[in-house]
Each structure stands twice: as structure tokens, then as C-alpha cells.
A tleap script that builds the chain and sets N, CA, C and O, in Angstrom:
source leaprc.protein.ff14SB
mol = sequence {
  NMET LEU LYS THR LEU PHE LEU LEU SER ALA
  PRO LEU LEU ILE LEU SER SER PRO THR THR
  PRO PRO PRO PRO PRO PRO PRO CYS THR TYR
  GLY ALA TYR ARG CYS ALA PRO SER LYS THR
  GLU ILE GLN VAL CYS ASP TYR TYR GLY LYS
  TRP GLN HIE ASP TRP SER CYS GLN LYS GLY
  THR THR CYS GLN LEU LEU ALA SER GLY GLY
  GLY MET ILE PRO TYR CYS VAL ALA GLY THR
  SER THR GLY GLY GLY GLY THR GLY CYS THR
  THR PRO GLY LYS MET GLU CYS MET GLY ALA
  ASN ALA ILE LYS VAL CYS ASN VAL GLN GLY
  ALA TYR GLU LYS VAL GLY ASP CYS PRO ALA
  GLY THR ALA CYS LYS ILE LEU TYR GLY ILE
  PRO TYR CYS CMET
}
set mol.1.N position { -80.707 8.966 -17.943 }
set mol.1.CA position { -80.688 9.559 -16.651 }
set mol.1.C position { -79.241 9.857 -16.278 }
set mol.1.O position { -78.349 9.036 -16.489 }
set mol.2.N position { -79.039 10.956 -15.764 }
set mol.2.CA position { -77.716 11.435 -15.415 }
set mol.2.C position { -77.486 11.239 -13.923 }
set mol.2.O position { -78.287 11.665 -13.091 }
set mol.3.N position { -76.386 10.592 -13.610 }
set mol.3.CA position { -76.070 10.361 -12.200 }
set mol.3.C position { -74.934 11.284 -11.794 }
set mol.3.O position { -74.012 11.536 -12.570 }
set mol.4.N position { -75.009 11.761 -10.622 }
set mol.4.CA position { -73.976 12.642 -10.107 }
set mol.4.C position { -73.065 11.826 -9.211 }
set mol.4.O position { -73.502 11.048 -8.363 }
set mol.5.N position { -71.802 12.036 -9.433 }
set mol.5.CA position { -70.801 11.322 -8.647 }
set mol.5.C position { -70.107 12.330 -7.753 }
set mol.5.O position { -69.537 13.312 -8.228 }
set mol.6.N position { -70.159 12.086 -6.501 }
set mol.6.CA position { -69.510 12.978 -5.543 }
set mol.6.C position { -68.267 12.295 -4.987 }
set mol.6.O position { -68.307 11.155 -4.522 }
set mol.7.N position { -67.203 13.005 -5.048 }
set mol.7.CA position { -65.963 12.513 -4.438 }
set mol.7.C position { -65.691 13.333 -3.202 }
set mol.7.O position { -65.597 14.560 -3.243 }
set mol.8.N position { -65.574 12.663 -2.168 }
set mol.8.CA position { -65.248 13.360 -0.935 }
set mol.8.C position { -63.741 13.358 -0.790 }
set mol.8.O position { -63.089 12.315 -0.855 }
set mol.9.N position { -63.233 14.483 -0.602 }
set mol.9.CA position { -61.784 14.543 -0.432 }
set mol.9.C position { -61.483 14.934 1.000 }
set mol.9.O position { -62.037 15.883 1.554 }
set mol.10.N position { -60.609 14.184 1.551 }
set mol.10.CA position { -60.154 14.461 2.902 }
set mol.10.C position { -58.677 14.828 2.803 }
set mol.10.O position { -57.985 14.388 1.885 }
set mol.11.N position { -58.199 15.625 3.735 }
set mol.11.CA position { -56.772 15.958 3.671 }
set mol.11.C position { -55.945 14.682 3.745 }
set mol.11.O position { -56.196 13.783 4.548 }
set mol.12.N position { -54.967 14.649 2.883 }
set mol.12.CA position { -54.093 13.481 2.812 }
set mol.12.C position { -53.097 13.567 3.960 }
set mol.12.O position { -52.373 14.553 4.098 }
set mol.13.N position { -53.071 12.565 4.747 }
set mol.13.CA position { -52.186 12.534 5.902 }
set mol.13.C position { -51.052 11.573 5.608 }
set mol.13.O position { -51.282 10.384 5.389 }
set mol.14.N position { -49.832 12.080 5.604 }
set mol.14.CA position { -48.658 11.243 5.366 }
set mol.14.C position { -47.970 11.020 6.694 }
set mol.14.O position { -47.524 11.949 7.368 }
set mol.15.N position { -47.907 9.783 7.029 }
set mol.15.CA position { -47.235 9.440 8.274 }
set mol.15.C position { -45.776 9.163 7.951 }
set mol.15.O position { -45.459 8.356 7.077 }
set mol.16.N position { -44.925 9.822 8.644 }
set mol.16.CA position { -43.503 9.572 8.410 }
set mol.16.C position { -43.020 8.555 9.431 }
set mol.16.O position { -43.209 8.693 10.640 }
set mol.17.N position { -42.403 7.552 8.894 }
set mol.17.CA position { -41.829 6.548 9.778 }
set mol.17.C position { -40.342 6.832 9.899 }
set mol.17.O position { -39.741 7.423 9.001 }
set mol.18.N position { -39.764 6.422 10.981 }
set mol.18.CA position { -38.326 6.676 11.107 }
set mol.18.C position { -37.588 5.988 9.962 }
set mol.18.O position { -37.787 4.805 9.687 }
set mol.19.N position { -36.748 6.750 9.317 }
set mol.19.CA position { -36.009 6.182 8.194 }
set mol.19.C position { -34.817 5.386 8.709 }
set mol.19.O position { -34.172 5.746 9.694 }
set mol.20.N position { -34.557 4.318 8.023 }
set mol.20.CA position { -33.415 3.491 8.373 }
set mol.20.C position { -32.181 4.108 7.727 }
set mol.20.O position { -32.161 4.316 6.513 }
set mol.21.N position { -31.161 4.402 8.513 }
set mol.21.CA position { -29.967 5.000 7.911 }
set mol.21.C position { -29.313 4.007 6.948 }
set mol.21.O position { -29.405 2.794 7.131 }
set mol.22.N position { -28.660 4.537 5.935 }
set mol.22.CA position { -27.991 3.623 5.004 }
set mol.22.C position { -26.894 2.850 5.722 }
set mol.22.O position { -26.335 3.327 6.709 }
set mol.23.N position { -26.586 1.658 5.225 }
set mol.23.CA position { -25.529 0.877 5.884 }
set mol.23.C position { -24.191 1.601 5.760 }
set mol.23.O position { -23.957 2.318 4.787 }
set mol.24.N position { -23.326 1.413 6.736 }
set mol.24.CA position { -22.025 2.082 6.663 }
set mol.24.C position { -21.226 1.528 5.487 }
set mol.24.O position { -21.405 0.376 5.094 }
set mol.25.N position { -20.351 2.351 4.933 }
set mol.25.CA position { -19.530 1.852 3.824 }
set mol.25.C position { -18.592 0.757 4.321 }
set mol.25.O position { -18.243 0.723 5.501 }
set mol.26.N position { -18.188 -0.131 3.430 }
set mol.26.CA position { -17.258 -1.171 3.870 }
set mol.26.C position { -15.953 -0.536 4.348 }
set mol.26.O position { -15.576 0.536 3.876 }
set mol.27.N position { -15.266 -1.188 5.275 }
set mol.27.CA position { -14.049 -0.612 5.827 }
set mol.27.C position { -12.890 -0.557 4.829 }
set mol.27.O position { -11.888 0.113 5.078 }
set mol.28.N position { -13.024 -1.259 3.701 }
set mol.28.CA position { -11.923 -1.250 2.740 }
set mol.28.C position { -12.446 -1.477 1.325 }
set mol.28.O position { -13.589 -1.889 1.131 }
set mol.29.N position { -11.609 -1.209 0.363 }
set mol.29.CA position { -11.932 -1.388 -1.044 }
set mol.29.C position { -11.351 -2.704 -1.531 }
set mol.29.O position { -10.188 -3.018 -1.278 }
set mol.30.N position { -12.174 -3.466 -2.230 }
set mol.30.CA position { -11.764 -4.780 -2.726 }
set mol.30.C position { -10.411 -4.713 -3.432 }
set mol.30.O position { -10.208 -3.889 -4.323 }
set mol.31.N position { -9.489 -5.587 -3.025 }
set mol.31.CA position { -8.171 -5.675 -3.649 }
set mol.31.C position { -7.113 -4.785 -3.029 }
set mol.31.O position { -5.942 -4.872 -3.399 }
set mol.32.N position { -7.505 -3.920 -2.084 }
set mol.32.CA position { -6.526 -3.032 -1.430 }
set mol.32.C position { -5.688 -3.831 -0.434 }
set mol.32.O position { -6.135 -4.844 0.103 }
set mol.33.N position { -4.471 -3.357 -0.200 }
set mol.33.CA position { -3.568 -3.981 0.775 }
set mol.33.C position { -3.253 -2.991 1.882 }
set mol.33.O position { -3.307 -1.778 1.679 }
set mol.34.N position { -2.924 -3.515 3.052 }
set mol.34.CA position { -2.501 -2.674 4.182 }
set mol.34.C position { -1.656 -3.499 5.136 }
set mol.34.O position { -1.631 -4.728 5.071 }
set mol.35.N position { -0.956 -2.786 6.033 }
set mol.35.CA position { -0.281 -3.436 7.148 }
set mol.35.C position { -1.332 -3.654 8.226 }
set mol.35.O position { -2.133 -2.761 8.502 }
set mol.36.N position { -1.336 -4.827 8.835 }
set mol.36.CA position { -2.252 -5.093 9.939 }
set mol.36.C position { -1.878 -4.187 11.110 }
set mol.36.O position { -0.721 -3.785 11.225 }
set mol.37.N position { -2.829 -3.861 11.974 }
set mol.37.CA position { -2.507 -3.023 13.132 }
set mol.37.C position { -1.343 -3.568 13.966 }
set mol.37.O position { -0.626 -2.795 14.600 }
set mol.38.N position { -1.154 -4.871 13.971 }
set mol.38.CA position { -0.052 -5.474 14.734 }
set mol.38.C position { 1.306 -5.258 14.074 }
set mol.38.O position { 2.337 -5.458 14.715 }
set mol.39.N position { 1.327 -4.851 12.801 }
set mol.39.CA position { 2.547 -4.647 11.996 }
set mol.39.C position { 3.306 -5.946 11.754 }
set mol.39.O position { 4.481 -5.909 11.388 }
set mol.40.N position { 2.655 -7.103 11.951 }
set mol.40.CA position { 3.324 -8.388 11.743 }
set mol.40.C position { 2.829 -9.114 10.503 }
set mol.40.O position { 3.307 -10.204 10.187 }
set mol.41.N position { 1.873 -8.515 9.796 }
set mol.41.CA position { 1.342 -9.160 8.604 }
set mol.41.C position { 0.806 -8.124 7.620 }
set mol.41.O position { 0.541 -6.974 7.972 }
set mol.42.N position { 0.656 -8.573 6.371 }
set mol.42.CA position { 0.041 -7.775 5.325 }
set mol.42.C position { -1.362 -8.344 5.112 }
set mol.42.O position { -1.550 -9.558 5.041 }
set mol.43.N position { -2.342 -7.445 5.010 }
set mol.43.CA position { -3.720 -7.871 4.805 }
set mol.43.C position { -4.232 -7.378 3.456 }
set mol.43.O position { -3.752 -6.378 2.920 }
set mol.44.N position { -5.226 -8.107 2.910 }
set mol.44.CA position { -5.868 -7.725 1.655 }
set mol.44.C position { -7.369 -7.614 1.913 }
set mol.44.O position { -7.925 -8.364 2.715 }
set mol.45.N position { -8.018 -6.675 1.231 }
set mol.45.CA position { -9.454 -6.491 1.388 }
set mol.45.C position { -10.185 -7.480 0.482 }
set mol.45.O position { -9.933 -7.532 -0.722 }
set mol.46.N position { -11.093 -8.262 1.068 }
set mol.46.CA position { -11.816 -9.257 0.280 }
set mol.46.C position { -13.037 -8.631 -0.402 }
set mol.46.O position { -13.310 -7.440 -0.257 }
set mol.47.N position { -13.751 -9.458 -1.139 }
set mol.47.CA position { -14.914 -9.029 -1.921 }
set mol.47.C position { -16.007 -8.400 -1.045 }
set mol.47.O position { -16.782 -7.570 -1.521 }
set mol.48.N position { -16.067 -8.791 0.221 }
set mol.48.CA position { -17.103 -8.302 1.124 }
set mol.48.C position { -16.674 -7.063 1.913 }
set mol.48.O position { -17.404 -6.607 2.794 }
set mol.49.N position { -15.506 -6.520 1.604 }
set mol.49.CA position { -15.042 -5.321 2.299 }
set mol.49.C position { -14.451 -5.587 3.664 }
set mol.49.O position { -14.475 -4.719 4.536 }
set mol.50.N position { -13.918 -6.787 3.856 }
set mol.50.CA position { -13.305 -7.143 5.144 }
set mol.50.C position { -11.832 -7.452 4.935 }
set mol.50.O position { -11.448 -8.061 3.936 }
set mol.51.N position { -11.011 -7.025 5.890 }
set mol.51.CA position { -9.574 -7.274 5.825 }
set mol.51.C position { -9.290 -8.727 6.142 }
set mol.51.O position { -9.810 -9.263 7.121 }
set mol.52.N position { -8.463 -9.374 5.320 }
set mol.52.CA position { -8.085 -10.778 5.500 }
set mol.52.C position { -6.568 -10.903 5.498 }
set mol.52.O position { -5.871 -10.111 4.864 }
set mol.53.N position { -6.062 -11.906 6.213 }
set mol.53.CA position { -4.627 -12.192 6.233 }
set mol.53.C position { -4.158 -12.567 4.825 }
set mol.53.O position { -4.810 -13.359 4.144 }
set mol.54.N position { -3.022 -11.996 4.387 }
set mol.54.CA position { -2.455 -12.353 3.091 }
set mol.54.C position { -1.024 -12.859 3.238 }
set mol.54.O position { -0.646 -13.827 2.577 }
set mol.55.N position { -0.223 -12.225 4.091 }
set mol.55.CA position { 1.192 -12.550 4.193 }
set mol.55.C position { 1.689 -12.243 5.592 }
set mol.55.O position { 1.429 -11.162 6.120 }
set mol.56.N position { 2.403 -13.187 6.199 }
set mol.56.CA position { 3.024 -12.944 7.510 }
set mol.56.C position { 4.442 -12.433 7.326 }
set mol.56.O position { 5.191 -12.956 6.500 }
set mol.57.N position { 4.812 -11.421 8.086 }
set mol.57.CA position { 6.186 -10.924 8.047 }
set mol.57.C position { 7.086 -11.905 8.788 }
set mol.57.O position { 6.692 -12.473 9.807 }
set mol.58.N position { 8.297 -12.101 8.270 }
set mol.58.CA position { 9.253 -12.991 8.916 }
set mol.58.C position { 9.690 -12.401 10.244 }
set mol.58.O position { 9.603 -11.194 10.468 }
set mol.59.N position { 10.158 -13.269 11.110 }
set mol.59.CA position { 10.674 -12.831 12.412 }
set mol.59.C position { 11.781 -11.800 12.176 }
set mol.59.O position { 12.654 -11.992 11.329 }
set mol.60.N position { 11.730 -10.728 12.922 }
set mol.60.CA position { 12.735 -9.671 12.796 }
set mol.60.C position { 12.366 -8.593 11.793 }
set mol.60.O position { 13.124 -7.644 11.592 }
set mol.61.N position { 11.187 -8.733 11.151 }
set mol.61.CA position { 10.734 -7.709 10.214 }
set mol.61.C position { 9.385 -7.171 10.682 }
set mol.61.O position { 8.682 -7.824 11.453 }
set mol.62.N position { 9.034 -5.993 10.217 }
set mol.62.CA position { 7.732 -5.406 10.498 }
set mol.62.C position { 7.155 -4.855 9.201 }
set mol.62.O position { 7.888 -4.537 8.265 }
set mol.63.N position { 5.853 -4.748 9.161 }
set mol.63.CA position { 5.177 -4.218 7.986 }
set mol.63.C position { 5.246 -2.699 8.006 }
set mol.63.O position { 4.949 -2.061 9.017 }
set mol.64.N position { 5.646 -2.128 6.863 }
set mol.64.CA position { 5.714 -0.682 6.713 }
set mol.64.C position { 5.154 -0.317 5.348 }
set mol.64.O position { 5.329 -1.060 4.383 }
set mol.65.N position { 4.478 0.833 5.264 }
set mol.65.CA position { 3.997 1.336 3.988 }
set mol.65.C position { 5.117 2.117 3.339 }
set mol.65.O position { 5.664 3.044 3.936 }
set mol.66.N position { 5.460 1.741 2.109 }
set mol.66.CA position { 6.536 2.402 1.392 }
set mol.66.C position { 6.023 2.905 0.050 }
set mol.66.O position { 5.181 2.266 -0.583 }
set mol.67.N position { 6.531 4.040 -0.375 }
set mol.67.CA position { 6.118 4.622 -1.651 }
set mol.67.C position { 6.568 3.732 -2.797 }
set mol.67.O position { 7.713 3.284 -2.845 }
set mol.68.N position { 5.642 3.483 -3.721 }
set mol.68.CA position { 5.955 2.658 -4.877 }
set mol.68.C position { 4.952 2.950 -5.977 }
set mol.68.O position { 3.752 2.755 -5.785 }
set mol.69.N position { 5.421 3.414 -7.124 }
set mol.69.CA position { 4.541 3.645 -8.258 }
set mol.69.C position { 3.456 4.670 -8.007 }
set mol.69.O position { 2.361 4.540 -8.553 }
set mol.70.N position { 3.718 5.674 -7.209 }
set mol.70.CA position { 2.742 6.716 -6.953 }
set mol.70.C position { 1.787 6.420 -5.803 }
set mol.70.O position { 0.929 7.244 -5.489 }
set mol.71.N position { 1.922 5.262 -5.173 }
set mol.71.CA position { 1.063 4.908 -4.046 }
set mol.71.C position { 1.888 4.372 -2.900 }
set mol.71.O position { 3.117 4.339 -2.956 }
set mol.72.N position { 1.201 3.959 -1.874 }
set mol.72.CA position { 1.866 3.382 -0.708 }
set mol.72.C position { 1.557 1.890 -0.688 }
set mol.72.O position { 0.394 1.492 -0.734 }
set mol.73.N position { 2.606 1.064 -0.618 }
set mol.73.CA position { 2.466 -0.388 -0.655 }
set mol.73.C position { 3.077 -0.974 0.609 }
set mol.73.O position { 4.163 -0.557 1.014 }
set mol.74.N position { 2.397 -1.943 1.249 }
set mol.74.CA position { 2.972 -2.551 2.448 }
set mol.74.C position { 4.062 -3.565 2.112 }
set mol.74.O position { 3.906 -4.386 1.207 }
set mol.75.N position { 5.159 -3.498 2.845 }
set mol.75.CA position { 6.285 -4.432 2.717 }
set mol.75.C position { 6.698 -4.873 4.111 }
set mol.75.O position { 6.553 -4.114 5.069 }
set mol.76.N position { 7.206 -6.080 4.234 }
set mol.76.CA position { 7.813 -6.531 5.485 }
set mol.76.C position { 9.281 -6.150 5.417 }
set mol.76.O position { 10.014 -6.637 4.556 }
set mol.77.N position { 9.709 -5.288 6.314 }
set mol.77.CA position { 11.041 -4.700 6.237 }
set mol.77.C position { 11.782 -4.872 7.554 }
set mol.77.O position { 11.212 -4.694 8.630 }
set mol.78.N position { 13.063 -5.221 7.455 }
set mol.78.CA position { 13.963 -5.229 8.607 }
set mol.78.C position { 14.834 -3.997 8.483 }
set mol.78.O position { 15.535 -3.838 7.484 }
set mol.79.N position { 14.808 -3.137 9.460 }
set mol.79.CA position { 15.517 -1.877 9.354 }
set mol.79.C position { 16.987 -1.934 9.675 }
set mol.79.O position { 17.704 -0.982 9.366 }
set mol.80.N position { 17.475 -2.992 10.276 }
set mol.80.CA position { 18.868 -2.981 10.703 }
set mol.80.C position { 19.673 -4.168 10.223 }
set mol.80.O position { 20.817 -4.337 10.644 }
set mol.81.N position { 19.111 -5.004 9.350 }
set mol.81.CA position { 19.908 -6.152 8.928 }
set mol.81.C position { 20.986 -5.728 7.951 }
set mol.81.O position { 20.899 -4.656 7.351 }
set mol.82.N position { 21.991 -6.554 7.790 }
set mol.82.CA position { 23.081 -6.233 6.889 }
set mol.82.C position { 23.275 -7.365 5.907 }
set mol.82.O position { 22.716 -8.450 6.066 }
set mol.83.N position { 24.067 -7.101 4.897 }
set mol.83.CA position { 24.347 -8.142 3.916 }
set mol.83.C position { 24.238 -7.593 2.520 }
set mol.83.O position { 23.793 -6.461 2.335 }
set mol.84.N position { 24.632 -8.365 1.535 }
set mol.84.CA position { 24.486 -7.978 0.153 }
set mol.84.C position { 25.309 -6.788 -0.256 }
set mol.84.O position { 24.959 -6.126 -1.234 }
set mol.85.N position { 26.365 -6.483 0.424 }
set mol.85.CA position { 27.240 -5.414 -0.046 }
set mol.85.C position { 27.145 -4.123 0.710 }
set mol.85.O position { 27.494 -3.082 0.155 }
set mol.86.N position { 26.696 -4.123 1.942 }
set mol.86.CA position { 26.700 -2.870 2.670 }
set mol.86.C position { 25.958 -2.989 3.978 }
set mol.86.O position { 25.528 -4.072 4.373 }
set mol.87.N position { 25.816 -1.866 4.639 }
set mol.87.CA position { 25.109 -1.857 5.913 }
set mol.87.C position { 23.610 -1.854 5.664 }
set mol.87.O position { 23.162 -1.747 4.522 }
set mol.88.N position { 22.834 -1.971 6.739 }
set mol.88.CA position { 21.386 -1.996 6.614 }
set mol.88.C position { 20.835 -0.714 6.020 }
set mol.88.O position { 21.482 0.334 6.034 }
set mol.89.N position { 19.617 -0.825 5.496 }
set mol.89.CA position { 18.950 0.322 4.890 }
set mol.89.C position { 17.476 0.264 5.254 }
set mol.89.O position { 16.983 -0.777 5.688 }
set mol.90.N position { 16.776 1.367 5.083 }
set mol.90.CA position { 15.373 1.426 5.471 }
set mol.90.C position { 14.437 1.810 4.336 }
set mol.90.O position { 13.228 1.888 4.555 }
set mol.91.N position { 14.946 2.054 3.130 }
set mol.91.CA position { 14.096 2.464 2.010 }
set mol.91.C position { 14.260 1.507 0.840 }
set mol.91.O position { 15.128 1.714 -0.008 }
set mol.92.N position { 13.428 0.446 0.780 }
set mol.92.CA position { 13.538 -0.489 -0.341 }
set mol.92.C position { 13.422 0.226 -1.688 }
set mol.92.O position { 12.587 1.112 -1.870 }
set mol.93.N position { 14.266 -0.174 -2.610 }
set mol.93.CA position { 14.289 0.437 -3.934 }
set mol.93.C position { 15.284 1.573 -4.075 }
set mol.93.O position { 15.601 1.979 -5.193 }
set mol.94.N position { 15.786 2.095 -2.955 }
set mol.94.CA position { 16.753 3.192 -3.010 }
set mol.94.C position { 18.085 2.652 -3.516 }
set mol.94.O position { 18.599 1.660 -2.999 }
set mol.95.N position { 18.637 3.311 -4.526 }
set mol.95.CA position { 19.902 2.878 -5.115 }
set mol.95.C position { 21.011 3.853 -4.736 }
set mol.95.O position { 20.788 5.057 -4.605 }
set mol.96.N position { 22.203 3.305 -4.566 }
set mol.96.CA position { 23.385 4.094 -4.229 }
set mol.96.C position { 24.597 3.519 -4.940 }
set mol.96.O position { 24.580 2.387 -5.423 }
set mol.97.N position { 25.652 4.326 -4.992 }
set mol.97.CA position { 26.918 3.812 -5.509 }
set mol.97.C position { 27.499 2.865 -4.467 }
set mol.97.O position { 27.422 3.118 -3.264 }
set mol.98.N position { 28.072 1.787 -4.943 }
set mol.98.CA position { 28.760 0.826 -4.076 }
set mol.98.C position { 30.236 0.964 -4.419 }
set mol.98.O position { 30.762 0.256 -5.278 }
set mol.99.N position { 30.885 1.884 -3.734 }
set mol.99.CA position { 32.257 2.206 -4.123 }
set mol.99.C position { 32.227 3.027 -5.403 }
set mol.99.O position { 31.229 3.685 -5.697 }
set mol.100.N position { 33.302 2.993 -6.155 }
set mol.100.CA position { 33.394 3.787 -7.382 }
set mol.100.C position { 32.927 3.028 -8.614 }
set mol.100.O position { 32.658 3.647 -9.644 }
set mol.101.N position { 32.821 1.694 -8.540 }
set mol.101.CA position { 32.579 0.936 -9.755 }
set mol.101.C position { 31.369 0.000 -9.724 }
set mol.101.O position { 31.318 -0.948 -10.508 }
set mol.102.N position { 30.402 0.235 -8.849 }
set mol.102.CA position { 29.225 -0.636 -8.791 }
set mol.102.C position { 28.041 0.145 -8.228 }
set mol.102.O position { 28.192 1.228 -7.663 }
set mol.103.N position { 26.859 -0.442 -8.403 }
set mol.103.CA position { 25.618 0.152 -7.888 }
set mol.103.C position { 24.942 -0.886 -7.001 }
set mol.103.O position { 24.941 -2.079 -7.306 }
set mol.104.N position { 24.363 -0.408 -5.892 }
set mol.104.CA position { 23.635 -1.293 -4.980 }
set mol.104.C position { 22.224 -0.743 -4.780 }
set mol.104.O position { 21.965 0.441 -4.990 }
set mol.105.N position { 21.315 -1.639 -4.364 }
set mol.105.CA position { 19.929 -1.256 -4.120 }
set mol.105.C position { 19.487 -1.826 -2.773 }
set mol.105.O position { 19.930 -2.903 -2.373 }
set mol.106.N position { 18.632 -1.115 -2.092 }
set mol.106.CA position { 18.087 -1.571 -0.806 }
set mol.106.C position { 16.935 -2.531 -1.087 }
set mol.106.O position { 16.001 -2.184 -1.810 }
set mol.107.N position { 16.997 -3.742 -0.516 }
set mol.107.CA position { 15.919 -4.708 -0.724 }
set mol.107.C position { 14.888 -4.604 0.399 }
set mol.107.O position { 15.076 -3.836 1.343 }
set mol.108.N position { 13.796 -5.373 0.302 }
set mol.108.CA position { 12.724 -5.279 1.298 }
set mol.108.C position { 13.076 -5.909 2.632 }
set mol.108.O position { 12.339 -5.737 3.602 }
set mol.109.N position { 14.188 -6.638 2.707 }
set mol.109.CA position { 14.640 -7.163 3.995 }
set mol.109.C position { 15.541 -6.175 4.725 }
set mol.109.O position { 16.050 -6.481 5.803 }
set mol.110.N position { 15.744 -4.993 4.147 }
set mol.110.CA position { 16.546 -3.972 4.808 }
set mol.110.C position { 18.032 -4.142 4.622 }
set mol.110.O position { 18.814 -3.706 5.467 }
set mol.111.N position { 18.445 -4.776 3.519 }
set mol.111.CA position { 19.870 -4.969 3.226 }
set mol.111.C position { 20.153 -4.502 1.800 }
set mol.111.O position { 19.297 -4.593 0.921 }
set mol.112.N position { 21.362 -4.004 1.589 }
set mol.112.CA position { 21.768 -3.623 0.238 }
set mol.112.C position { 22.179 -4.852 -0.559 }
set mol.112.O position { 22.794 -5.776 -0.027 }
set mol.113.N position { 21.832 -4.849 -1.843 }
set mol.113.CA position { 22.252 -5.889 -2.773 }
set mol.113.C position { 22.958 -5.226 -3.939 }
set mol.113.O position { 22.566 -4.151 -4.392 }
set mol.114.N position { 23.980 -5.864 -4.406 }
set mol.114.CA position { 24.722 -5.348 -5.552 }
set mol.114.C position { 23.876 -5.534 -6.809 }
set mol.114.O position { 23.406 -6.635 -7.096 }
set mol.115.N position { 23.686 -4.442 -7.556 }
set mol.115.CA position { 22.930 -4.495 -8.806 }
set mol.115.C position { 23.847 -4.908 -9.941 }
set mol.115.O position { 23.482 -5.724 -10.787 }
set mol.116.N position { 25.042 -4.334 -9.949 }
set mol.116.CA position { 25.979 -4.677 -10.999 }
set mol.116.C position { 27.201 -3.786 -10.976 }
set mol.116.O position { 27.241 -2.763 -10.293 }
set mol.117.N position { 28.207 -4.207 -11.747 }
set mol.117.CA position { 29.440 -3.434 -11.868 }
set mol.117.C position { 29.310 -2.446 -13.011 }
set mol.117.O position { 28.594 -2.686 -13.983 }
set mol.118.N position { 30.004 -1.347 -12.883 }
set mol.118.CA position { 30.066 -0.380 -13.977 }
set mol.118.C position { 30.994 -0.927 -15.062 }
set mol.118.O position { 31.981 -1.591 -14.745 }
set mol.119.N position { 30.695 -0.662 -16.331 }
set mol.119.CA position { 31.580 -1.115 -17.413 }
set mol.119.C position { 32.978 -0.507 -17.278 }
set mol.119.O position { 33.153 0.542 -16.659 }
set mol.120.N position { 33.949 -1.168 -17.856 }
set mol.120.CA position { 35.333 -0.669 -17.820 }
set mol.120.C position { 35.388 0.756 -18.363 }
set mol.120.O position { 34.729 1.092 -19.347 }
set mol.121.N position { 36.180 1.573 -17.704 }
set mol.121.CA position { 36.360 2.962 -18.122 }
set mol.121.C position { 35.286 3.904 -17.587 }
set mol.121.O position { 35.311 5.094 -17.899 }
set mol.122.N position { 34.329 3.395 -16.779 }
set mol.122.CA position { 33.306 4.254 -16.194 }
set mol.122.C position { 33.367 4.142 -14.675 }
set mol.122.O position { 34.015 3.250 -14.127 }
set mol.123.N position { 32.687 5.054 -14.017 }
set mol.123.CA position { 32.613 5.040 -12.562 }
set mol.123.C position { 31.207 5.428 -12.136 }
set mol.123.O position { 30.497 6.110 -12.876 }
set mol.124.N position { 30.810 5.003 -10.963 }
set mol.124.CA position { 29.481 5.318 -10.442 }
set mol.124.C position { 29.451 6.776 -9.992 }
set mol.124.O position { 30.271 7.210 -9.183 }
set mol.125.N position { 28.503 7.509 -10.525 }
set mol.125.CA position { 28.300 8.920 -10.173 }
set mol.125.C position { 26.819 9.133 -9.909 }
set mol.125.O position { 25.970 8.476 -10.511 }
set mol.126.N position { 26.518 10.048 -9.012 }
set mol.126.CA position { 25.128 10.379 -8.692 }
set mol.126.C position { 24.699 11.540 -9.585 }
set mol.126.O position { 25.355 12.581 -9.628 }
set mol.127.N position { 23.586 11.345 -10.298 }
set mol.127.CA position { 23.036 12.373 -11.172 }
set mol.127.C position { 21.555 12.521 -10.822 }
set mol.127.O position { 20.775 11.587 -11.005 }
set mol.128.N position { 21.169 13.700 -10.317 }
set mol.128.CA position { 19.797 13.969 -9.887 }
set mol.128.C position { 19.324 12.947 -8.839 }
set mol.128.O position { 18.166 12.531 -8.848 }
set mol.129.N position { 20.222 12.556 -7.952 }
set mol.129.CA position { 19.878 11.650 -6.866 }
set mol.129.C position { 19.867 10.179 -7.246 }
set mol.129.O position { 19.507 9.341 -6.420 }
set mol.130.N position { 20.251 9.842 -8.469 }
set mol.130.CA position { 20.243 8.461 -8.942 }
set mol.130.C position { 21.652 8.077 -9.391 }
set mol.130.O position { 22.301 8.842 -10.104 }
set mol.131.N position { 22.137 6.882 -8.974 }
set mol.131.CA position { 23.479 6.474 -9.402 }
set mol.131.C position { 23.496 5.977 -10.855 }
set mol.131.O position { 22.623 5.221 -11.281 }
set mol.132.N position { 24.494 6.415 -11.586 }
set mol.132.CA position { 24.710 6.008 -12.975 }
set mol.132.C position { 26.175 5.644 -13.145 }
set mol.132.O position { 27.033 6.175 -12.440 }
set mol.133.N position { 26.471 4.739 -14.080 }
set mol.133.CA position { 27.844 4.459 -14.471 }
set mol.133.C position { 28.150 5.393 -15.630 }
set mol.133.O position { 27.551 5.283 -16.700 }
set mol.134.N position { 29.105 6.330 -15.410 }
set mol.134.CA position { 29.423 7.316 -16.447 }
set mol.134.C position { 30.924 7.324 -16.703 }
set mol.134.O position { 31.403 8.087 -17.542 }
savepdb mol mol.pdb
quit
């Protein structure tokens, strides 16, 4: 005996529920550094994407982003301190001639430090913006 099977089809109704928006991206990338908004400390981004205290700037210094290795790195810098062979400086890593026979570099505390003396028979000269003993 043959039985007939009837399938009743009704229009499929899809109810749309309000979609939950994706969570916002974390405010920072793990391992990144920045100056805190107060400019008195350096912060690091933790594993959960939250900024955490890493380093406090000493009294008389402020956090500034300075170019280093193709990126911007936060340093605690004093813009007007003196010492180490010259007047204050504002660009850590910048090298200059210190007189005719030595080279100095700007440190992160905003002071020049003597790098070294030029060998006998040479003098400090600027070549393409960089001091050399020639």
C-alpha cells in the first residue's frame, strides 16, 4: 500500500533581533608606551589593553615623545638643565661639536654630556649634520 506524505509549507518568517555591536577595540596595543596625560609619568599598555604606570618622571622633568629608531618613544626630559659640558638641550641623542676637539651629546635629562675627545691631529667638524673628528 502506498502512502502519500503531504508537507505543508508555510512562509519562513525570520525575526531579526537587535544585533549587539562588537566590543570597542582596546585603547592601546599590548607593550606600547606613552606619556600619561599628566606628562609626569610613562605608561605601558598591559595584556588587557589598559594603560598602566611604568615610570615616574623626576621632579623638574616632563614626559615628551621623541623620535628614536623610526618611532616615537616617551622620555622624561628637562628642557633647561645644564651640566656635562654645555648648556641645556631639548633633543636627546642630538650630537654637536664641543669646541674644536670633542663631541657632546644631549642626554634625556636635557643636558649635554661629553662623548669623547678627538684624536691628536684631528678636529671636530660637522658632516651632513653629524659631528665627526676629521
